[in-house]
C-alpha positions, 0 to 999 in steps of 0.5 A: 491229128489222130490216134491210130494203132494206139499212137498219137500222131500228126499225119504227116509227121513231116511236111514241107510248105512255101512261105505264105501257105496256111496249114489246116490241122484236123482233129481226126480222132483221139483228141483233144489235140492242139498245136504248140510250137517249140520256142527253141525249135523255130527260126529266128523271127518266127515267134511274133509271126506264129503268135499273131497267126494263131487265133485263140492261143492258150499261151505263147506259141500254143494253139487252143485244144481241138475237142470236136471230131473233124474240127479244124485249126489253121495257122498261116505262115505269111511272113514266116521265115524259112526253116524248120518248125517243130511242134507238138500236142501238149496233152500228147507230146509225152506219148510221142505226138511231135512233128516237124514242118519246114518252110521253104522260101 
């Protein structure tokens, strides 16, 4: 999660992991940032798994704001169904900070 060349972004913007992996999000620059999964852009059955895996949620599918430089936020995909997961940074989504993660079986 960073501000680079005047653009807010997740790096990488696409990522493929295996079911059961943990993804660590790092606030590199330009925070506060967070991870908010799009309810209509995740596989069926993923909502409950993500909500259980997201510590300190602000609301459904929305992780807390990460303010400190190099602070991290981990999301476990243990038990998550295979498929595509779209997520965004709540404060910076209007500026294009959106990414996609694919969970493979």
